[in-house]
C-alpha positions as a Markdown table, in Angstrom:
| # | Residue | x | y | z |
|---|---|---|---|---|
| 1 | Unk | 28.4 | -10.8 | -52.0 |
| 2 | Unk | 24.8 | -9.8 | -52.3 |
| 3 | Unk | 23.1 | -7.7 | -49.6 |
| 4 | Unk | 20.3 | -9.4 | -47.9 |
| 5 | Unk | 17.6 | -8.3 | -45.4 |
| 6 | Unk | 16.7 | -9.5 | -41.9 |
| 7 | Unk | 15.5 | -13.1 | -42.0 |
| 8 | Unk | 17.1 | -14.0 | -45.3 |
| 9 | Unk | 20.0 | -16.5 | -45.7 |
| 10 | Unk | 23.6 | -15.2 | -45.5 |
| 11 | Unk | 27.1 | -16.6 | -45.6 |
| 12 | Unk | 28.9 | -13.5 | -44.3 |
| 13 | Unk | 28.0 | -10.8 | -41.8 |
| 14 | Unk | 28.8 | -8.1 | -44.4 |
| 15 | Unk | 25.7 | -9.1 | -46.3 |
| 16 | Unk | 23.4 | -8.2 | -43.4 |
| 17 | Unk | 22.0 | -4.7 | -42.6 |
| 18 | Unk | 23.7 | -2.3 | -40.2 |
| 19 | Unk | 24.2 | -3.7 | -36.7 |
| 20 | Unk | 22.8 | -7.1 | -37.7 |
| 21 | Unk | 24.7 | -10.4 | -37.5 |
| 22 | Unk | 24.8 | -13.6 | -39.7 |
| 23 | Unk | 23.7 | -16.2 | -37.2 |
| 24 | Unk | 23.1 | -19.9 | -38.2 |
| 25 | Unk | 23.2 | -18.8 | -41.8 |
| 26 | Unk | 20.4 | -16.2 | -41.4 |
| 27 | Unk | 20.7 | -12.4 | -40.9 |
| 28 | Unk | 19.3 | -11.5 | -37.5 |
| 29 | Unk | 19.5 | -8.7 | -34.9 |
| 30 | Unk | 21.6 | -9.4 | -31.7 |
| 31 | Unk | 19.8 | -10.5 | -28.6 |
| 32 | Unk | 17.4 | -8.0 | -26.9 |
| 33 | Unk | 17.4 | -5.9 | -30.0 |
| 34 | Unk | 14.8 | -5.4 | -32.8 |
| 35 | Unk | 14.9 | -4.2 | -36.4 |
| 36 | Unk | 13.7 | -0.6 | -36.4 |
| 37 | Unk | 14.1 | 2.0 | -39.1 |
| 38 | Unk | 16.5 | -0.1 | -41.1 |
| 39 | Unk | 18.9 | -0.9 | -38.2 |
| 40 | Unk | 19.1 | -3.2 | -35.2 |
| 41 | Unk | 18.6 | -1.3 | -32.0 |
| 42 | Unk | 17.4 | -1.8 | -28.4 |
| 43 | Unk | 13.7 | -2.1 | -27.5 |
| 44 | Unk | 11.5 | 0.9 | -27.5 |
| 45 | Unk | 11.9 | 3.4 | -24.6 |
| 46 | Unk | 9.4 | 3.9 | -21.8 |
| 47 | Unk | 7.8 | 6.8 | -23.7 |
| 48 | Unk | 7.7 | 5.0 | -27.0 |
| 49 | Unk | 5.5 | 2.3 | -28.5 |
| 50 | Unk | 6.4 | -0.4 | -31.1 |
| 51 | Unk | 4.2 | 0.0 | -34.2 |
| 52 | Unk | 5.0 | -2.7 | -36.8 |
| 53 | Unk | 8.7 | -2.8 | -35.9 |
| 54 | Unk | 9.1 | 1.0 | -35.6 |
| 55 | Unk | 9.4 | 2.9 | -32.3 |
| 56 | Unk | 7.0 | 5.8 | -32.3 |
| 57 | Unk | 6.6 | 8.3 | -29.4 |
| 58 | Unk | 3.5 | 8.2 | -27.2 |
| 59 | Unk | 1.5 | 11.3 | -27.7 |
| 60 | Unk | -1.3 | 13.1 | -25.7 |
| 61 | Unk | -4.8 | 14.0 | -27.0 |
| 62 | Unk | -4.6 | 16.8 | -29.6 |
| 63 | Unk | -1.0 | 16.0 | -30.7 |
| 64 | Unk | 0.2 | 14.7 | -34.1 |
| 65 | Unk | 0.2 | 11.0 | -34.6 |
| 66 | Unk | 0.8 | 8.3 | -37.1 |
| 67 | Unk | -0.9 | 5.3 | -35.5 |
| 68 | Unk | -3.7 | 4.6 | -33.0 |
| 69 | Unk | -1.1 | 2.8 | -30.7 |
| 70 | Unk | 0.6 | 6.2 | -30.0 |
| 71 | Unk | -2.5 | 7.9 | -28.6 |
| 72 | Unk | -3.1 | 8.0 | -24.9 |
| 73 | Unk | -6.1 | 8.5 | -22.6 |
| 74 | Unk | -8.5 | 6.5 | -24.7 |
| 75 | Unk | -8.0 | 8.6 | -27.9 |
| 76 | Unk | -7.4 | 7.3 | -31.5 |
| 77 | Unk | -5.4 | 8.7 | -34.4 |
| 78 | Unk | -7.9 | 10.6 | -36.5 |
| 79 | Unk | -6.6 | 12.7 | -39.4 |
| 80 | Unk | -3.0 | 12.4 | -38.0 |
| 81 | Unk | -4.1 | 13.9 | -34.7 |
| 82 | Unk | -5.0 | 12.0 | -31.5 |
| 83 | Unk | -8.7 | 12.7 | -30.8 |
| 84 | Unk | -11.4 | 11.5 | -28.5 |
| 85 | Unk | -14.2 | 9.3 | -30.0 |
| 86 | Unk | -17.5 | 10.9 | -30.9 |
| 87 | Unk | -19.5 | 11.9 | -27.8 |
| 88 | Unk | -16.4 | 12.2 | -25.6 |
| 89 | Unk | -14.3 | 15.2 | -24.5 |
| 90 | Unk | -10.8 | 15.6 | -23.1 |
| 91 | Unk | -10.8 | 16.0 | -19.3 |
| 92 | Unk | -7.5 | 15.9 | -17.3 |
| 93 | Unk | -5.7 | 14.2 | -20.2 |
| 94 | Unk | -8.3 | 11.4 | -20.8 |
| 95 | Unk | -11.4 | 11.0 | -22.9 |
| 96 | Unk | -14.6 | 11.1 | -20.9 |
| 97 | Unk | -18.2 | 11.0 | -22.0 |
| 98 | Unk | -20.0 | 14.3 | -22.3 |
| 99 | Unk | -22.2 | 14.9 | -19.2 |
| 100 | Unk | -25.8 | 15.6 | -20.2 |
| 101 | Unk | -26.9 | 18.8 | -18.5 |
| 102 | Unk | -30.5 | 17.7 | -18.5 |
| 103 | Unk | -29.8 | 14.7 | -16.2 |
| 104 | Unk | -29.4 | 16.0 | -12.6 |
| 105 | Unk | -26.9 | 14.5 | -10.3 |
| 106 | Unk | -28.4 | 12.2 | -7.6 |
| 107 | Unk | -26.9 | 10.6 | -4.5 |
| 108 | Unk | -26.6 | 6.8 | -4.2 |
| 109 | Unk | -28.2 | 6.7 | -0.7 |
| 110 | Unk | -31.9 | 7.1 | -0.5 |
| 111 | Unk | -33.0 | 10.3 | 1.3 |
| 112 | Unk | -29.8 | 12.1 | 0.7 |
| 113 | Unk | -29.4 | 15.1 | -1.6 |
| 114 | Unk | -26.4 | 16.6 | -3.4 |
| 115 | Unk | -24.8 | 19.7 | -2.0 |
| 116 | Unk | -25.4 | 22.6 | -4.4 |
| 117 | Unk | -22.5 | 24.9 | -5.0 |
| 118 | Unk | -23.9 | 28.5 | -4.9 |
| 119 | Unk | -21.4 | 29.8 | -7.5 |
| 120 | Unk | -22.1 | 27.2 | -10.1 |
| 121 | Unk | -25.7 | 26.3 | -9.0 |
| 122 | Unk | -24.8 | 22.6 | -9.5 |
| 123 | Unk | -23.7 | 19.7 | -7.4 |
| 124 | Unk | -20.3 | 20.1 | -5.8 |
| 125 | Unk | -17.7 | 17.6 | -7.1 |
| 126 | Unk | -15.1 | 16.2 | -4.7 |
| 127 | Unk | -12.1 | 13.9 | -4.5 |
| 128 | Unk | -12.4 | 10.9 | -2.1 |
| 129 | Unk | -8.7 | 11.1 | -1.2 |
| 130 | Unk | -8.9 | 14.6 | 0.1 |
| 131 | Unk | -9.9 | 15.1 | 3.8 |
| 132 | Unk | -12.9 | 17.4 | 4.5 |
| 133 | Unk | -13.6 | 17.6 | 0.8 |
| 134 | Unk | -17.3 | 18.3 | 1.5 |
| 135 | Unk | -19.0 | 20.7 | 3.9 |
| 136 | Unk | -20.0 | 19.6 | 7.4 |
| 137 | Unk | -22.9 | 17.1 | 7.2 |
| 138 | Unk | -21.9 | 15.8 | 3.7 |
| 139 | Unk | -19.7 | 13.1 | 2.5 |
| 140 | Unk | -18.0 | 12.3 | -0.8 |
| 141 | Unk | -20.0 | 9.7 | -2.7 |
| 142 | Unk | -20.0 | 8.3 | -6.3 |
| 143 | Unk | -23.0 | 9.4 | -8.3 |
| 144 | Unk | -24.1 | 7.0 | -11.1 |
| 145 | Unk | -26.0 | 9.8 | -12.9 |
| 146 | Unk | -23.1 | 12.3 | -12.8 |
| 147 | Unk | -20.5 | 9.6 | -13.2 |
| 148 | Unk | -18.4 | 11.5 | -10.7 |
| 149 | Unk | -17.9 | 11.9 | -7.0 |
| 150 | Unk | -20.2 | 14.5 | -5.4 |
| 151 | Unk | -21.0 | 15.8 | -1.9 |
| 152 | Unk | -24.1 | 14.1 | -0.5 |
| 153 | Unk | -26.0 | 14.5 | 2.7 |
| 154 | Unk | -29.4 | 14.7 | 4.3 |
| 155 | Unk | -31.5 | 17.8 | 3.4 |
| 156 | Unk | -32.6 | 18.7 | 7.0 |
| 157 | Unk | -30.8 | 21.6 | 8.7 |
| 158 | Unk | -30.3 | 19.6 | 12.0 |
| 159 | Unk | -28.6 | 16.7 | 10.3 |
| 160 | Unk | -25.9 | 15.0 | 12.2 |
| 161 | Unk | -22.6 | 15.1 | 10.3 |
| 162 | Unk | -21.9 | 11.9 | 8.3 |
| 163 | Unk | -18.3 | 10.9 | 7.9 |
| 164 | Unk | -16.8 | 8.9 | 5.1 |
| 165 | Unk | -13.9 | 6.6 | 6.0 |
| 166 | Unk | -12.4 | 7.3 | 2.6 |
| 167 | Unk | -12.7 | 11.1 | 2.5 |
| 168 | Unk | -12.0 | 11.7 | 6.2 |
| 169 | Unk | -9.6 | 9.1 | 7.7 |
| 170 | Unk | -9.4 | 9.4 | 11.4 |
| 171 | Unk | -12.8 | 11.0 | 11.7 |
| 172 | Unk | -15.0 | 9.9 | 14.6 |
| 173 | Unk | -16.9 | 6.7 | 14.0 |
| 174 | Unk | -20.7 | 6.5 | 13.4 |
| 175 | Unk | -23.1 | 6.8 | 16.3 |
| 176 | Unk | -24.9 | 3.4 | 16.7 |
| 177 | Unk | -28.0 | 5.2 | 17.9 |
| 178 | Unk | -28.4 | 7.4 | 14.9 |
| 179 | Unk | -26.5 | 5.7 | 12.1 |
| 180 | Unk | -28.0 | 2.9 | 10.1 |
| 181 | Unk | -26.3 | 0.3 | 7.8 |
| 182 | Unk | -27.8 | 2.0 | 4.7 |
| 183 | Unk | -24.6 | 3.9 | 4.3 |
| 184 | Unk | -23.2 | 2.8 | 1.0 |
| 185 | Unk | -19.6 | 1.6 | 1.2 |
| 186 | Unk | -17.1 | 4.0 | -0.3 |
| 187 | Unk | -14.5 | 3.1 | -2.8 |
| 188 | Unk | -11.4 | 1.2 | -1.5 |
| 189 | Unk | -8.2 | 0.0 | -2.9 |
| 190 | Unk | -6.7 | -3.5 | -3.1 |
| 191 | Unk | -4.0 | -5.3 | -5.0 |
| 192 | Unk | -5.4 | -6.3 | -8.4 |
| 193 | Unk | -2.5 | -7.6 | -10.4 |
| 194 | Unk | -4.7 | -8.7 | -13.3 |
| 195 | Unk | -5.5 | -5.0 | -14.0 |
| 196 | Unk | -2.5 | -3.0 | -12.7 |
| 197 | Unk | 0.9 | -4.3 | -13.5 |
| 198 | Unk | 2.4 | -1.9 | -10.9 |
| 199 | Unk | 0.6 | -0.5 | -7.8 |
| 200 | Unk | -3.0 | -1.2 | -6.9 |
| 201 | Unk | -6.3 | -0.5 | -8.6 |
| 202 | Unk | -8.8 | 2.1 | -7.4 |
| 203 | Unk | -12.0 | 0.1 | -6.8 |
| 204 | Unk | -15.5 | 1.5 | -7.4 |
| 205 | Unk | -18.3 | -0.8 | -6.0 |
| 206 | Unk | -15.8 | -3.6 | -5.8 |
| 207 | Unk | -14.6 | -3.3 | -9.4 |
| 208 | Unk | -11.5 | -1.6 | -10.8 |
| 209 | Unk | -12.3 | 2.0 | -12.0 |
| 210 | Unk | -12.1 | 2.6 | -15.7 |
| 211 | Unk | -10.6 | 6.0 | -16.6 |
| 212 | Unk | -11.9 | 6.2 | -20.2 |
| 213 | Unk | -15.1 | 7.9 | -19.0 |
| 214 | Unk | -14.0 | 9.9 | -16.0 |
| 215 | Unk | -10.6 | 11.1 | -14.5 |
| 216 | Unk | -8.8 | 9.3 | -11.8 |
| 217 | Unk | -8.8 | 10.5 | -8.2 |
| 218 | Unk | -5.7 | 12.1 | -6.7 |
| 219 | Unk | -2.8 | 9.7 | -6.2 |
| 220 | Unk | -3.9 | 7.5 | -9.1 |
| 221 | Unk | -2.8 | 7.5 | -12.7 |
| 222 | Unk | -4.8 | 6.4 | -15.8 |
| 223 | Unk | -2.8 | 3.3 | -16.9 |
| 224 | Unk | -3.3 | 1.0 | -19.8 |
| 225 | Unk | -3.7 | -2.7 | -18.9 |
| 226 | Unk | -2.1 | -5.1 | -21.3 |
| 227 | Unk | -4.2 | -7.9 | -19.9 |
| 228 | Unk | -7.6 | -6.3 | -19.9 |
| 229 | Unk | -6.9 | -4.1 | -23.0 |
| 230 | Unk | -8.3 | -1.0 | -21.3 |
| 231 | Unk | -7.4 | 2.0 | -19.1 |
| 232 | Unk | -7.7 | 1.8 | -15.3 |
| 233 | Unk | -6.9 | 4.0 | -12.3 |
| 234 | Unk | -3.7 | 2.6 | -10.8 |
| 235 | Unk | -1.7 | 3.9 | -7.9 |
| 236 | Unk | 1.9 | 4.8 | -8.5 |
| 237 | Unk | 3.4 | 2.1 | -6.2 |
| 238 | Unk | 2.6 | -0.5 | -3.5 |
| 239 | Unk | 3.5 | 0.5 | 0.0 |
| 240 | Unk | 5.6 | -2.6 | 0.7 |
| 241 | Unk | 7.2 | -2.9 | -2.8 |
| 242 | Unk | 6.4 | -6.6 | -3.1 |
| 243 | Unk | 7.4 | -7.7 | 0.4 |
| 244 | Unk | 4.9 | -10.2 | 1.8 |
| 245 | Unk | 5.8 | -8.9 | 5.3 |
| 246 | Unk | 7.7 | -5.8 | 6.4 |
| 247 | Unk | 8.9 | -3.3 | 3.9 |
| 248 | Unk | 11.6 | -3.3 | 1.2 |
| 249 | Unk | 15.1 | -1.9 | 1.4 |
| 250 | Unk | 15.4 | 0.6 | -1.5 |
| 251 | Unk | 18.2 | 1.9 | -3.6 |
| 252 | Unk | 18.6 | 5.7 | -2.9 |
| 253 | Unk | 19.2 | 6.5 | -6.6 |
| 254 | Unk | 16.4 | 4.5 | -8.2 |
| 255 | Unk | 13.9 | 3.8 | -5.4 |
| 256 | Unk | 13.9 | 0.1 | -6.4 |
| 257 | Unk | 14.2 | -2.8 | -4.0 |
| 258 | Unk | 17.6 | -4.3 | -3.3 |
| 259 | Unk | 17.9 | -7.8 | -4.6 |
| 260 | Unk | 19.6 | -10.6 | -2.7 |
| 261 | Unk | 20.6 | -14.3 | -2.7 |
| 262 | Unk | 18.5 | -16.8 | -0.8 |
| 263 | Unk | 21.6 | -19.1 | -0.5 |
| 264 | Unk | 23.3 | -18.8 | 2.9 |
| 265 | Unk | 22.8 | -15.9 | 5.3 |
| 266 | Unk | 24.0 | -12.3 | 5.5 |
| 267 | Unk | 23.0 | -11.2 | 2.0 |
| 268 | Unk | 20.9 | -8.4 | 3.5 |
| 269 | Unk | 21.8 | -5.8 | 6.2 |
| 270 | Unk | 20.9 | -6.2 | 9.8 |
| 271 | Unk | 17.1 | -6.0 | 10.3 |
| 272 | Unk | 16.4 | -7.4 | 6.9 |
| 273 | Unk | 16.0 | -10.9 | 5.4 |
| 274 | Unk | 16.0 | -12.3 | 1.9 |
| 275 | Unk | 12.4 | -13.0 | 0.7 |
| 276 | Unk | 10.8 | -13.6 | -2.7 |
| 277 | Unk | 8.9 | -10.6 | -4.0 |
| 278 | Unk | 5.1 | -11.1 | -4.5 |
| 279 | Unk | 5.3 | -8.9 | -7.6 |
| 280 | Unk | 8.6 | -9.6 | -9.4 |
| 281 | Unk | 9.0 | -13.1 | -8.0 |
| 282 | Unk | 12.7 | -12.2 | -7.4 |
| 283 | Unk | 14.5 | -12.3 | -4.0 |
| 284 | Unk | 14.8 | -9.0 | -2.3 |
| 285 | Unk | 15.7 | -7.6 | 1.1 |
| 286 | Unk | 12.6 | -7.1 | 3.3 |
| 287 | Unk | 12.5 | -5.8 | 6.9 |
| 288 | Unk | 11.9 | -8.2 | 9.7 |
| 289 | Unk | 9.3 | -5.8 | 11.2 |
| 290 | Unk | 6.8 | -3.4 | 9.8 |
| 291 | Unk | 8.9 | -0.3 | 10.0 |
| 292 | Unk | 8.8 | 2.5 | 7.5 |
| 293 | Unk | 10.3 | 2.1 | 4.0 |
| 294 | Unk | 14.0 | 2.4 | 4.3 |
| 295 | Unk | 16.9 | 3.1 | 2.0 |
| 296 | Unk | 20.4 | 1.8 | 2.4 |
| 297 | Unk | 22.3 | 3.6 | 5.2 |
| 298 | Unk | 25.9 | 4.4 | 4.4 |
| 299 | Unk | 26.8 | 3.2 | 7.9 |
| 300 | Unk | 25.3 | -0.2 | 7.1 |
| 301 | Unk | 27.5 | -0.8 | 4.1 |
| 302 | Unk | 29.4 | -4.0 | 4.3 |
| 303 | Unk | 32.9 | -4.8 | 3.2 |
| 304 | Unk | 35.1 | -7.9 | 2.9 |
| 305 | Unk | 38.8 | -8.4 | 2.2 |
| 306 | Unk | 40.4 | -10.9 | -0.1 |
| 307 | Unk | 41.0 | -13.4 | 2.8 |
| 308 | Unk | 37.4 | -13.1 | 4.0 |
| 309 | Unk | 38.7 | -11.8 | 7.4 |
| 310 | Unk | 38.0 | -8.6 | 9.2 |
| 311 | Unk | 40.7 | -6.0 | 8.6 |
| 312 | Unk | 40.5 | -2.5 | 10.0 |
| 313 | Unk | 43.9 | -1.2 | 8.8 |
| 314 | Unk | 44.9 | -2.3 | 5.3 |
| 315 | Unk | 41.5 | -2.4 | 3.7 |
| 316 | Unk | 40.0 | -5.0 | 1.4 |
| 317 | Unk | 41.7 | -4.0 | -1.8 |
| 318 | Unk | 45.3 | -4.4 | -3.0 |
| 319 | Unk | 47.8 | -1.6 | -2.3 |
| 320 | Unk | 47.1 | 1.6 | -4.1 |
| 321 | Unk | 43.4 | 0.8 | -4.6 |
| 322 | Unk | 40.2 | 1.5 | -2.7 |
| 323 | Unk | 36.9 | -0.3 | -2.5 |
| 324 | Unk | 33.9 | 1.4 | -4.2 |
| 325 | Unk | 30.2 | 0.3 | -4.0 |
| 326 | Unk | 28.6 | 0.3 | -7.5 |
| 327 | Unk | 25.0 | -0.5 | -8.6 |
| 328 | Unk | 25.1 | -3.0 | -11.4 |
| 329 | Unk | 21.8 | -4.5 | -12.6 |
| 330 | Unk | 20.0 | -3.3 | -9.4 |
| 331 | Unk | 22.6 | -5.1 | -7.2 |
| 332 | Unk | 25.3 | -3.7 | -4.9 |
| 333 | Unk | 28.7 | -4.8 | -6.3 |
| 334 | Unk | 32.0 | -4.1 | -4.5 |
| 335 | Unk | 34.8 | -3.0 | -6.9 |
| 336 | Unk | 38.5 | -2.2 | -6.3 |
| 337 | Unk | 39.4 | 1.1 | -8.1 |
| 338 | Unk | 42.2 | 3.6 | -8.2 |
| 339 | Unk | 40.2 | 6.4 | -6.5 |
| 340 | Unk | 36.9 | 7.3 | -4.9 |
| 341 | Unk | 34.0 | 9.1 | -6.6 |
| 342 | Unk | 34.0 | 12.9 | -6.2 |
| 343 | Unk | 31.4 | 12.8 | -3.3 |
| 344 | Unk | 33.3 | 10.2 | -1.3 |
| 345 | Unk | 36.6 | 9.9 | 0.6 |
| 346 | Unk | 38.7 | 6.8 | 1.5 |
| 347 | Unk | 38.4 | 5.5 | 5.1 |
| 348 | Unk | 40.5 | 2.5 | 5.9 |
| 349 | Unk | 40.6 | 1.7 | 2.2 |
| 350 | Unk | 36.8 | 2.0 | 1.7 |
| 351 | Unk | 35.1 | 4.8 | -0.1 |
| 352 | Unk | 32.4 | 6.5 | 2.0 |
| 353 | Unk | 30.2 | 9.5 | 1.7 |
| 354 | Unk | 31.9 | 12.6 | 3.0 |
| 355 | Unk | 29.2 | 13.5 | 5.4 |
| 356 | Unk | 29.4 | 9.9 | 6.9 |
| 357 | Unk | 33.2 | 9.7 | 6.8 |
| 358 | Unk | 33.6 | 9.9 | 10.6 |
| 359 | Unk | 30.9 | 7.2 | 11.3 |
| 360 | Unk | 32.1 | 3.7 | 12.3 |
| 361 | Unk | 32.5 | 1.2 | 9.4 |
| 362 | Unk | 30.4 | -1.9 | 9.6 |
| 363 | Unk | 32.7 | -5.0 | 9.0 |
| 364 | Unk | 29.9 | -7.6 | 8.5 |
| 365 | Unk | 30.8 | -10.0 | 5.7 |
| 366 | Unk | 28.7 | -11.0 | 2.7 |
| 367 | Unk | 29.0 | -14.4 | 0.8 |
């Protein structure tokens, strides 16, 4: 039999390339696999990118590359090295436009002046997320001329301190007798799923902040948006992990929400209910009240026996076996095995963490 390539007709699997199968008379890769470097293999990893069917590693600015898709931070593959476009420099891992020294930094609010750092003799830069980032009487504001956040305030020595709700959460509110509504609103965050696939976008004047020209503030990462085809500042995660109300129950090992079934009741521990996620659209366990983000408590683990009845002596598994909780596909699955994992001991036929072995076992049942 003649050897054939992917996509060509075949009569026997031995004709196809390594790991490929002869399906419906045509050589093809198995489901969820792609043809890379002459063999069928799983999709590219998190730190890789698919370039014309080949998985290539993502690389930072200044590192060796083969294609533009590999380059991060707004750079391109120029001469086999990821480099910033002309007129831009690398700053904190991203390409930013060169700041023209001739153009002085100005404050967005009329009558206010930048705070001049005595050591550098230039405007003091700041991070909006850091409390007390500016001297007394100054607040962290975004300068259009500097294209960065700088400390701004009134020039007079007797100026009343002005507080920014962004830079100083919990600071005293403005005095209605001295404050006016000319204070420019600071940057805020909100959920912008069209830009950030995960987390929320950092907004500047109501618009998601691009990180191709300036670095992201603390707590945000320069992330490529597949929808907008550009790089934006996105937070690492959302506080409620997709729960429309309350907070999500998370797996201790992965930090991902525990999924559940919306059919019947009891698929979530006490204090949680099964709700569809606003981000993944899957059903997950969300708290019934706005308490802090929680992870599964070993004392809340639930067990059932083969007769679906409570049993505190013989355990839920056949003789000689113990019940072990395993995470399979982001779900908690109960399995009967011959022994407990190294960090657990058997209590009434159920494997429990050693440091919780003396706690009472919850006998709530799941469907």
